[in-house]
C-alpha positions, 0 to 999 in steps of 0.5 A: 500500500502506498505511503500516505503522509499528513502534514503536521505542524511543528511550531512552538509548543508548551510541551517543548518549553517544559522539556527545554526548561528541564534540560536547561536545569540539567545543563546548569548542573553540569556547568564546568566553570567556577566563574560566578557571572555565567551562573548568575546570568543563567539562573536569572534566565531560569527564574524568568523562564519558569515564571513564563511557563507557569503562566502558560500552564495556567492558560492550559488549565483554563482551556481544560476547564472549558473542554478544549485541548490544542496540545498533548503535553505527553510528559512524565507526570510521575516524575515531573510532579515531584519537586526534587526532580526539578532541583536535580543534584542541588547544585543550583541551590548550593551555588547560589546560597554559597554566594551569601546573598550578593547583590546582582549589581555586582555582576550585571552590567548589561542594561537588559538586566538593569531592573534586576540590579537590586536583587540578590543571589538569594532572591534568584534562588527563591524565585526559581524555587517558588516557580518550580513549586508552582509548576509542580502543583500546576502539572498535578492539576493538569494530570488530574483534569485530564484523567477525570475528563469525560469522553466528550473532552477526548472526542473534541481533542481528536476532532481538533487534531483531525482538523489540522491534517492535510487530507489531500493525499488520502483523498487523491488515493481514494479517487484513484481507487474509485477510478481503478475499480470502474463501476463502483458498487456497495459491495466494493465499498464494503471491501474497501472498508475492510481492507482499510481497517486491515491495513490499519490493524497490521500497524499494531498501533492499538498494542498499548491497550489491555490484552484481549480476553478469551471472550473478545477473541471468540467474538472475532470472526475472521471468515467474515473479514476474509470474505471482503479481502483480496483472495491472496491477502495475508493476515498476520498471526496476531491479526485476531488479537488486533481485531479484538482490540479494535472492536473496543473502539467501534460499533456497526450501523448495518454495513457502516463502521462507526468510530467511537471518537471519545475512546479513540481520542482518549487512546491517542491522547494517552500515547500521543508521543509514544507513537511515531509520527507515522503511527499517529498519522495512521489514525487520521488516515484510517478516519479520512479513508472511512469518511470517503467510503461512507460518503459514497455508501450513503449516496448509494443507499440514497439511490437505493431508496429511489430505486424502490419499486413505486408500490414499495415507496409509498408513505405507508410502505416507508412506515413498514420499512422503518419498522422492519429496519428497527427490528433488524430485519432489513438493512438501510438499503431495504435488503433482507437480513433474514433467512429465505423463509422468514424473508418470504414471510416478511414480504407476504405480510408487507404486500398484504398490508399494502394491497400488492397483488403481484407480491412475489414478482415485486420482491423477487426483483427488488431483493434479487431472490427466486422461488419466494412463493416456495419459501413462503409455503415452506415457512408455513410448515415451520413452527419458528417461521409461524412465530415470526409471522405472528411477530411481523403481524403484531409489529405492523399492526402497532401492537408490538414495539 
């Protein structure tokens, strides 16, 4: 499969500021010179920097409170919410306090720092120490709010990330595919949907989820998957486990796969920087391709409605169709999801309600079936089909809901 990449913005980020500040503190620890001036200038910059970062984290927290999130911090909260982590080896404190509170005017000749001249070395350390303490508390708040955020928060996050992606390459690839297959059909779209998901699952980007239970594995039917894949398509050994993991994030609306964006967004948020850039893009590639497939599926289903025989698309008929659809007896294209005998029973009862005389010809043509009269006669000999007939009559009469 072709390698399709989204463009991802690599501009300034709060995450980078926090990580860079962490690295700067480590660099201070490792300064080899004994000269005071570079230590004073460096520590003064650190004091100003942590103050600025705290202001940005406060803005981040405010956004979280409103359900917005433009960036994943993706930092090691377990370590970065401990003050001792930021103080490193303690050199910053020991060096500045050993200077016995000397005024900065003894070191600062640049007009850039003129306003800081009345400060002392003790003031610098106190400013950094208080700034780090505040940052630790703010990061604890960020962690708490993201852990307790509702699914809607992560759904919004996912859609904000998705909106930043460049869909052009994926759209072009899909259009090339539609041109290549020639006459597009609903079955081909189902094939494309399954293949798109299979390619996504083969990347094993859901590997950080909990290992599937045996019942989850048992609910995976690979035969249904293989029916829609190219005949020579090779499924990896772990594919069934991948399917089991994926089922936690999706549901089905007849033949259309529906992503649970709250769950998808939460998982992406949690492991955003654990993934490679290519792996992150695979989420958006999958979603974009499915959206294109589903757009064409919806268009075809709409066309199916207009292709309904006139006697099967009257106002009364559409009420019956909706009732049958609510029970899962037909799909959104009004095609039966029942056995041959039960389908014949459904057709008979619909035709009876609508006053259709040539019932078998009408339904055989629309459902591409044969021998429906014979199927109906067989149904009358089956207890199960007779019970189904009673259920259909009750549903259409309004006594069954």
